[in-house]
C-alpha positions as CSV (number, residue, x, y, z in Angstrom):
1,X,-18.2,-3.2,10.3
2,X,-16.3,-2.7,7.2
3,X,-13.8,0.1,6.5
4,X,-15.3,2.8,4.8
5,X,-12.9,4.3,2.0
6,X,-14.5,7.4,1.7
7,X,-14.4,7.9,5.6
8,X,-10.4,7.6,5.5
9,X,-10.0,9.1,3.0
10,X,-11.5,12.3,4.3
11,X,-9.4,11.5,7.5
12,X,-6.8,11.0,5.7
13,X,-7.1,14.6,4.1
14,X,-7.9,16.4,7.4
15,X,-4.8,15.3,8.8
16,X,-2.7,16.0,5.9
17,X,-4.0,19.8,6.2
18,X,-3.6,19.7,9.8
19,X,0.3,18.9,9.0
20,X,0.6,21.7,6.1
21,X,-1.0,24.1,8.4
22,X,1.0,23.6,11.5
23,X,4.2,23.2,9.1
24,X,5.0,19.5,9.7
25,X,4.0,18.1,6.7
26,X,7.8,17.7,6.7
27,X,7.2,14.8,9.3
28,X,4.8,12.6,7.2
29,X,7.1,9.8,6.9
30,X,7.5,9.9,10.6
31,X,3.0,10.0,11.0
32,X,3.0,7.3,8.4
33,X,5.7,4.8,10.0
34,X,3.7,5.2,14.0
35,X,0.6,3.8,11.7
36,X,2.4,1.5,10.0
37,X,3.3,0.5,13.4
38,X,-0.5,0.2,14.7
39,X,-1.4,-1.4,11.5
40,X,0.7,-4.0,12.0
41,X,-0.1,-5.2,15.4
42,X,-3.8,-4.4,14.8
43,X,-3.0,-7.2,11.8
44,X,-1.0,-9.8,13.9
45,X,-2.4,-9.5,17.4
46,X,-5.9,-10.5,18.1
47,X,-5.8,-9.7,21.9
48,X,-4.4,-6.1,21.2
49,X,-7.3,-5.8,19.0
50,X,-9.7,-6.9,21.8
51,X,-7.7,-4.5,24.4
52,X,-8.1,-1.3,21.4
53,X,-11.7,-2.0,20.6
54,X,-13.4,-2.1,23.6
55,X,-16.0,0.4,24.4
56,X,-15.8,-0.5,28.1
57,X,-12.3,1.0,28.4
58,X,-11.2,4.8,28.8
59,X,-10.1,6.4,25.1
60,X,-7.0,7.9,27.0
61,X,-6.3,4.3,28.1
62,X,-6.8,3.4,24.5
63,X,-5.0,6.3,22.8
64,X,-1.7,4.8,25.2
65,X,-1.9,1.9,24.1
66,X,-1.7,3.1,20.2
67,X,0.9,5.3,21.0
68,X,3.0,3.3,23.1
69,X,3.1,0.9,19.8
70,X,3.7,3.4,17.6
71,X,6.2,5.0,19.5
72,X,5.8,8.3,18.0
73,X,4.6,10.9,20.1
74,X,3.1,13.9,18.4
75,X,0.2,16.4,19.5
76,X,-1.5,16.2,16.5
77,X,-0.7,12.3,16.2
78,X,-2.3,11.8,19.6
79,X,-5.4,14.2,19.2
80,X,-6.0,12.4,15.5
81,X,-5.8,9.1,17.5
82,X,-8.2,10.2,20.2
83,X,-10.3,11.5,17.6
84,X,-10.4,8.0,16.0
85,X,-11.0,6.3,19.0
86,X,-13.8,8.7,20.2
87,X,-15.7,8.6,16.9
88,X,-15.3,4.4,17.0
89,X,-12.8,4.5,13.6
90,X,-10.2,2.6,14.7
91,X,-10.8,-0.1,12.0
92,X,-9.9,2.9,9.7
93,X,-6.4,2.7,10.6
94,X,-4.9,0.0,7.8
95,X,-6.9,2.1,5.4
96,X,-5.5,5.5,6.7
97,X,-1.8,4.0,6.5
98,X,-2.5,3.1,2.7
99,X,-3.8,6.7,2.1
100,X,-1.0,7.8,4.2
101,X,1.5,5.8,2.3
102,X,0.4,7.1,-1.1
103,X,0.3,10.8,-0.4
104,X,4.1,10.3,1.1
105,X,4.9,8.7,-2.4
106,X,3.1,11.7,-4.1
107,X,5.3,14.2,-1.4
108,X,8.5,12.8,-2.6
109,X,7.2,12.5,-6.4
110,X,7.8,8.4,-5.8
111,X,5.8,6.1,-7.9
112,X,5.6,2.3,-6.3
113,X,6.8,-0.3,-9.3
114,X,5.9,-3.7,-8.3
115,X,7.9,-5.9,-10.5
116,X,7.1,-9.4,-10.8
117,X,10.5,-12.0,-12.0
118,X,10.4,-15.5,-13.1
119,X,13.9,-15.4,-11.3
120,X,16.2,-14.0,-9.3
121,X,18.4,-11.1,-11.3
122,X,21.5,-8.7,-10.6
123,X,21.2,-5.7,-9.0
124,X,22.7,-4.3,-12.3
125,X,19.4,-5.6,-14.1
126,X,17.3,-4.5,-11.6
127,X,18.6,-0.3,-11.6
128,X,18.8,-0.4,-15.2
129,X,15.0,-1.5,-15.1
130,X,14.9,1.7,-12.5
131,X,16.3,3.8,-14.5
132,X,14.1,3.2,-17.4
133,X,10.9,3.5,-15.6
134,X,12.0,7.0,-14.2
135,X,13.1,8.1,-17.5
136,X,9.7,7.5,-18.8
137,X,7.8,8.4,-16.0
138,X,10.1,11.4,-14.7
139,X,9.3,10.5,-10.9
140,X,11.3,8.7,-8.7
141,X,10.8,4.9,-8.3
142,X,10.2,2.8,-5.3
143,X,10.8,-1.0,-6.6
144,X,8.9,-3.7,-5.1
145,X,10.5,-7.1,-6.3
146,X,8.9,-10.2,-5.9
147,X,9.1,-13.9,-7.8
148,X,6.9,-16.3,-9.5
149,X,8.6,-19.1,-11.5
150,X,5.0,-19.6,-13.0
151,X,6.1,-17.1,-15.3
152,X,8.9,-18.9,-17.1
153,X,10.7,-16.0,-18.2
154,X,10.4,-12.2,-18.4
155,X,8.4,-9.8,-16.2
156,X,5.3,-8.6,-14.8
157,X,5.0,-4.7,-14.0
158,X,2.6,-2.7,-11.9
159,X,3.1,1.1,-12.2
160,X,0.3,2.8,-10.4
161,X,-3.2,1.5,-11.8
162,X,-1.4,0.0,-14.7
163,X,-0.4,-3.6,-15.7
164,X,2.4,-4.5,-18.0
165,X,2.9,-8.2,-18.6
166,X,6.2,-9.2,-21.0
167,X,6.2,-12.5,-19.5
168,X,6.1,-16.1,-21.3
169,X,3.1,-17.4,-19.7
170,X,2.0,-14.1,-20.2
171,X,2.4,-14.4,-23.9
172,X,1.5,-18.2,-24.1
173,X,-2.0,-16.7,-22.5
174,X,-2.5,-14.9,-25.1
175,X,-1.6,-17.0,-28.0
176,X,-4.4,-19.9,-26.2
177,X,-6.9,-16.9,-25.7
178,X,-6.9,-15.6,-29.3
179,X,-6.8,-19.4,-31.0
180,X,-9.2,-21.2,-29.0
181,X,-12.3,-22.5,-30.0
182,X,-15.4,-20.3,-29.3
183,X,-17.9,-23.1,-28.0
184,X,-15.8,-26.3,-28.9
185,X,-14.8,-27.3,-31.9
186,X,-11.3,-27.8,-33.8
187,X,-9.2,-25.1,-34.1
188,X,-7.9,-25.2,-37.6
189,X,-11.2,-26.8,-39.7
190,X,-10.5,-27.6,-43.0
């Protein structure tokens, strides 16, 4: 069954509310790391998935397997996992992990910026880019850098849902689409 974003957001919201009520919201990062560990092993280990998704195994056994992988012991965490197992919602864990990650960024007044460059640059250049974005957004920056030679030069930025293309490839693509003939024929007539 395909995981539902709506359901995952409701479970995440419930967890955040419980953490807030119990004055444990400052431990959100620990919860996030625990969910990331579980999510990673679910993605990589099919035999582990077979165990935790087996409907014949007792709830407490599955919860123990999840807690063992997460290496995190907290009553709220254990009870939350137990609810996911009982409701057969373990498939939501990757989405819950992503939503907790976003919530943690928001709590820390941080935004994740994905920076794609054509080639490696110095730390000084990366710091300058980060400072410029921080100055313009007013938030802390978590910079994730990736490299794609196809950009030729320049950079591409993903800031939240916004995409900015300052690459040579992007510039050339824009020229091509602006001057490409519609339906064939010559670009220049005359």
